[in-house]
N, C-alpha and C positions, 0 to 999 in steps of 0.2 A: 901408315897413319891416315886414317879416314876421318876427315873433319867435314862436317856439314855446316853450311852457313845459311842463316835465315835473313832475308832482306825484307824489311818493312817499308812499304811505300805509303806515304800519306795521301789523303783524298785529292789535294790540289794536283799532285803529280799524276795520279790516275786519270783525272779529268783532262789534263793537258795531253797525256799520251793517247787517250781515246780520241780527242779532237784531231790530233796529228794523224792518227791512223785513218780516221774518217776522211780527212782532206786528201790524204795520199790515195785512198781508194777512189775518190772522185776524180783525181788526176789521172790515175791509171785507166779508169773507165772512159774518161774523156779522150785520152790518147788512143785507146783501143777502138772507139767508135768513129774516129776520124777527126776529133777535135772540134772546136767551135768554128762556125762559119766565118771566114775572114772577109774583111771589107774589101770592096773592089778598089782598084787604083783609080785615082783621079786622072781624067784625061780631058784635055781641051777639045772642044768640038765646035761646030757651027753655032753661032749665038743667035737664038731666037729673040731673046731679050738683051738689049745692049748692056744691061746692068748685071747679067749673069752669063758666065761662059759655060757652055755645055748644055745638055738637056736636063733641066731641073727636075723633070718628072722621073727620070731614070737614075741619074747619078747624084741628085741633090744639088747640082750646079755649084760652080765656084764663083763667088761674088767678085765682080770686077770693080775694085775700089776706085780706080781712076775714072771710070764712067759714072759711078755713083757720085763722086765728088764733083765732076763736071755738071751732072744734072742738078745737084744742090746749088752750085754757083749760078747756073742759069735761072733757077727758081728764085734765088735771092735777088738777082738783077731784075727779074720780072716784078717782084714785090716792091723793089725800090722805085721802079718806073711808075707803078700804080700809086705809091705813096707820094711821089713828086707831083703827080696830077692832082691828087686830093689836096695837097698843100697849096698848089697854085690856085685851085678853085677857092679854097678858104681865104687866101690872101687877096683874091680879086674883089671880094665883097659881094659876090653874087649869091652867096648862101645866106639864108635867114633862118635863125633858130628861134622857135616859139616854145615856151614852156607853159604847161597847163597844170594847175593844181588838181589834186585828186577830188576835191569838192566840186570843181568846175565840170567834171565829166558828167 
């Protein structure tokens, strides 16, 4: 009993199978040529910048969030000190504000 079967495949299935074959070919070629370049491991090193651990030019650096937060707090304290000086100057009455109309210029 010899029976032959004919299988009809629609266009969508052909496109999907072609895409899968293409991607598998890329995968095999990638593995055969050595694969993609893998990222280097992050390593802590001597800190040139207190906000970044490691050499930022070579490894990209690892942000030191504790040092960043400490620097932000010190900046806020400095800003508050300066604002206190401005407020005390304004409250002392030694500042005089004069407004001029545009026509007066």
